[in-house]
C-alpha positions in Angstrom: 158.2 123.0 -35.9 161.1 121.5 -37.1 162.0 119.4 -33.9 159.3 117.6 -34.2 160.0 115.8 -36.2 163.5 115.1 -34.9 162.2 113.4 -31.6 158.8 111.9 -32.9 160.5 108.8 -33.8 162.7 109.0 -30.0 161.2 106.5 -27.6 160.6 108.3 -23.5 164.1 106.0 -22.6 166.1 107.5 -25.8 164.6 111.4 -25.5 165.4 111.4 -21.3 169.2 109.9 -22.7 169.3 112.8 -24.7 168.1 115.6 -21.9 170.3 113.5 -18.7 173.1 113.4 -20.4 175.9 116.4 -20.5 175.9 119.0 -22.3 171.2 118.4 -21.4 169.3 118.5 -24.8 167.2 121.1 -23.8 165.0 121.4 -27.3 164.6 117.2 -26.1 163.0 118.8 -22.7 160.5 121.1 -24.8 159.3 118.4 -27.0 158.9 116.0 -24.1 156.9 118.4 -22.3 155.2 120.4 -24.7 154.2 117.9 -27.6 154.2 114.3 -26.3 153.0 115.6 -22.8 150.9 118.1 -23.3 147.4 116.1 -23.6 148.2 114.8 -20.4 149.6 118.3 -18.2 146.6 119.9 -19.7 144.0 116.9 -18.9 146.1 117.3 -15.5 145.6 121.3 -15.0 141.9 121.0 -15.9 141.1 118.6 -13.5 142.2 121.4 -10.9 141.2 124.5 -12.3 138.6 125.4 -15.1 141.2 128.7 -15.7 142.7 128.3 -18.9 145.2 131.3 -18.5 147.9 129.4 -16.5 148.3 126.5 -18.0 151.4 128.2 -19.5 152.9 129.1 -16.4 152.0 126.1 -14.4 154.2 124.2 -17.3 157.1 127.0 -17.3 157.3 126.1 -13.6 157.1 122.6 -14.4 160.1 123.0 -16.8 162.3 124.6 -14.5 161.7 122.3 -11.9 162.8 118.8 -14.0 165.8 121.0 -14.9 166.9 122.0 -11.2 168.7 125.0 -9.6 171.8 123.4 -10.9 170.4 123.2 -14.6 171.9 119.2 -14.9 168.2 118.1 -14.5 169.0 115.9 -11.1 164.9 116.3 -10.2 164.3 114.5 -14.0 166.7 111.7 -12.9 164.8 110.6 -9.6 162.6 109.0 -12.1 163.4 105.4 -11.5 162.0 103.1 -13.9 159.9 101.5 -11.4 157.0 102.7 -13.6 156.4 104.0 -16.9 157.4 108.0 -17.3 154.3 108.9 -18.3 152.7 107.5 -14.7 155.9 109.7 -12.8 155.1 112.4 -15.0 151.2 112.6 -14.5 152.3 112.4 -10.0 154.9 115.2 -10.1 153.1 117.4 -12.6 149.8 117.3 -10.4 151.9 118.1 -7.0 153.9 120.8 -9.0 150.4 122.5 -10.0 148.8 122.0 -6.8 151.6 124.0 -5.1 151.5 126.5 -7.9 147.9 127.5 -8.6 147.2 129.6 -5.5 149.6 131.6 -6.1 148.7 132.1 -9.2 145.0 132.6 -8.6 146.0 135.1 -5.5 148.1 137.2 -8.4 146.1 136.8 -11.6 147.7 139.0 -13.8 150.6 137.5 -15.7 152.7 139.4 -18.1 155.7 138.5 -19.7 157.7 141.6 -20.5 159.4 144.2 -17.4 158.4 147.7 -18.1 160.4 150.6 -19.4 163.0 152.2 -17.0 160.5 155.5 -16.5 158.4 154.7 -13.4 156.8 157.5 -13.7 154.8 156.5 -17.0 152.8 153.8 -17.7 154.2 150.1 -18.0 153.9 149.0 -21.3 153.8 145.5 -21.0 152.7 142.0 -23.4 149.8 140.7 -21.7 150.0 136.3 -22.8 147.1 135.2 -24.6 148.5 131.3 -23.9 149.2 131.2 -27.8 152.9 131.2 -27.1 155.2 130.2 -30.7 158.3 128.1 -30.0 161.2 131.2 -29.4 158.9 133.4 -27.5 158.3 130.0 -25.3 162.0 129.4 -25.0 162.0 133.4 -24.1 159.3 133.0 -20.8 161.2 130.4 -20.1 164.9 131.7 -19.7 163.5 135.1 -18.3 161.8 132.9 -15.1 164.7 130.4 -14.7 167.2 133.7 -14.5 164.6 135.5 -12.4 164.3 132.6 -10.0 168.6 132.3 -9.8 168.5 136.3 -8.1 169.8 135.7 -4.7 168.0 139.2 -3.8 164.5 138.3 -2.5 164.0 141.9 -3.2 164.9 141.8 -6.7 162.6 138.5 -7.3 159.8 140.2 -5.4 159.9 143.6 -7.7 160.2 141.6 -11.3 158.2 139.1 -10.6 155.3 142.1 -9.7 156.4 144.7 -11.7 155.6 141.1 -14.6 152.2 141.0 -12.4 151.4 144.9 -13.5 152.3 146.5 -10.6 153.7 150.0 -10.7 156.9 151.2 -8.6 154.1 152.5 -5.7 152.1 149.6 -5.5 154.7 147.4 -5.2 156.3 149.1 -2.2 153.3 148.5 -0.1 153.2 144.8 -0.9 156.7 144.8 -0.3 156.2 146.7 3.5 153.4 143.6 4.4 156.2 141.5 2.9 158.4 142.5 5.8 156.5 142.9 8.0 154.7 139.0 7.4 158.4 137.5 7.6 159.9 140.2 10.3 162.4 141.8 7.7 164.3 144.6 9.3 166.6 146.7 7.4 168.6 149.7 8.0 171.0 152.4 6.0 174.7 153.1 6.2 173.3 155.6 9.2 171.9 153.1 11.0 168.2 154.7 10.2 165.3 151.5 9.2 164.3 151.7 5.8 161.1 151.1 5.2 160.2 150.0 0.9 159.2 153.3 -0.8 159.0 153.7 -4.6 162.5 155.2 -5.2 163.5 151.5 -3.2 161.6 149.7 -5.7 163.0 151.5 -8.5 166.8 151.0 -7.2 165.9 147.0 -7.1 163.9 147.1 -9.9 167.3 148.3 -12.1 169.6 146.2 -10.2 167.7 143.3 -11.0 167.5 143.8 -14.4 171.3 144.2 -14.7 171.4 140.9 -12.8 169.1 138.9 -15.3 170.8 140.5 -18.4 174.6 138.6 -16.8 172.6 135.3 -15.3 170.8 135.2 -19.2 174.2 135.8 -20.4 175.7 133.5 -18.9 173.3 130.4 -19.0 172.6 130.6 -23.3 
């Protein structure tokens, strides 16, 4: 990949300077995590689980975490140079992987694409086999970042469940359990209590897709 040759001669400090200085070089960040420190991150991952299929998900979430909600890489800037960057990254990555793995293990089916708008047809999605080229990886990271920026928790929930292969009826049942667990109650304009059903999920899915298009356009 072309960016490998561009950054391979840079030191960690030089790469961090490129990432942290506006306009924030994301390619340098991708190289740092997915190339230079890939062996370290995979070693950490393998020490926590023997299942290989969640590795990419963990690294994607680590990338988004380091980028920060404001996309200014503020969490990455917390590296204080009191140790080597590799030592710091090892601690941060391990903590992030430990946070993520229980969630991934609970919902082991991971997919990359969002299904079609017709909820009566089976979802046609592309299973992620753990092998991604650079462009696909970037697109995946962009999608996951956009999902994290959705303001409506229900929209985030239904889209993530779509990505995991659930249909509208199944998501409605999961959403009902989520509302019950967190004591959530919602009412319509007639002051009637809303109970999530397939139609509610379809509406939230469509609105989420519309918002995702706007968010992604703003990120690019």
